[in-house]
N, C-alpha and C positions, 0 to 999 in steps of 0.2 A: 611262178618261175623259180626254178632252183638255181641259185647263184653259181656261176662257174667262170673260169678264166675267159677273158675275151681274146680270141685268137685270130679272128678275121673280121671282115666287114659285115658279114651276115650276123655274127655274134654281137658285133658292135651295135648294129641297127636294132637288133632284138632287145639288147640291154638298154639302149636309149629309150626305146618305146616303153619298156617297163618302168624306167625312171620317171617318164612323163606321167604314167598311170598313178604312181604313188608319190608324186612330187610334194603333195601337201600332207604327207603322213606325219603323225604326231611323234615328236622326239621321244625315244625310249620305248615306243611301241614296236611290235614285231615288224610292221611295215617300215617304221622309221629306221630300225636297225638294218633292214634289207636295203633301204635307200642309201644309207651310209656305205654299206658294202659294195653296192652296185656302182656308186660314184667312184669309189676307190678303184674298182676293177676297170672302169672306163678311163680313169686318169692314167693307169698303168699302160693301157693299150694306146692311148693318145700320145703318150710320151715316146713310144716306139714308132707308131705309124705316122704321126703328124709332127715329127720333130721340127722345132722352130729354131732356125739358125740365128745367131747373133748378127747384128749389123756390122759392116766393116768399120774400122777405126775412123776413117775420114767422115763417113756418114754419121757416126755417133758424135764426133766433134762438132760437125756442122749443125746437127740437131740440137745439141746442147747450146750452141751459140744462138740459134734461133729462139730457143726456149727462154734464154736469159737476155735476149736483145743485145748480144755482143757482136762487135765488128772484128775484123782481122787484127786491127791495132790493139784490141783488148786482149788478144791471145799472146802478146809478147811476154808477159810474166810467166806464162805456162810453157811456151814453146821456145822462146828466144827472140832473136832480132826479127824485124819485119820481113827481111828476105827469107829467113827460115820459116816463118809462119806461112808465107806465100808458097814456098816449096812443099811444105807438109800438106797444106790444104789442096794443092793441085796434084798431090800424089807423087811428086818428083823426089821427095825426101822421106825416108822412113822415120818413124818416131824412135827417139833414143830412150834409154831407160830413165834418164832424168826427166825428159818430157812426159813420159808415161806417169811417173811419180807425181809430177806437178799437176797433171790433168786429173789424176785420181784424187789427190788431196784437195786441189783447188776447185774443181768443177764436179766432183763426185761421179765421174764417168767410170764404170766398172773396169778394173784392170783386165779381166778376161776378154772384154771387148777390144781394148786397146792393144792387147798382145796378139790378136789374130792377124793372119795374113790379109793383105788387101784383096778385094774382089770376092768376099764371101757373099753367098746368094741370100736374098731376103726370102721370107716364107711366102708360100703361095696363098691365095685368097682362101682356099679350102682349109688350109692349116690354121689361118687366122680365125676363121669362123669357128672351127672346132675348139680352139683355145678359148674363145669368148664364151662358148657354151660351158666349157669346163669351169672357167672362172665364175660364171653366174651360178652354177650349181654349188660350188664351194662357198660363195658368198651367202647363199640362202641357208646352207647347212650351218655356217658359222653364226648367222643371225639367230637361227633357231636355238642353237646351243646357248647363246647369250641370253635370250628370252627365257629359256628353260631354267637357267642358272639363277635368274632373278625371281 
């Protein structure tokens, strides 16, 4: 297969099939170089065709709270008084710049997530599936480069 830009679903499926054929190619070999190039071309296409939106700010805050086992009362240092925390988590109050700074610095929630408008849509299952494939391919290539370097 001669590498070319992936412009549509047909090109995408053809390129993925070729990636599967040469997935175990040796790093630095012609097929290994082709694999690197094809994965890059697929990534470019996926970024356009399967764009994954960021979660809305409240979902991100609740997710981080769940990850760290935090309750609403634990959010007071980041958001303010208990009533403010309640209003923010229920979507009745918008995040202020001070709250955003506190959440970014204290809980490491990315600022680009917190600065979004409420109601952003989550990615579809198809987009998530494609993103997992892309990440798996990147991980394999990265591991090969580490092994080859040693």
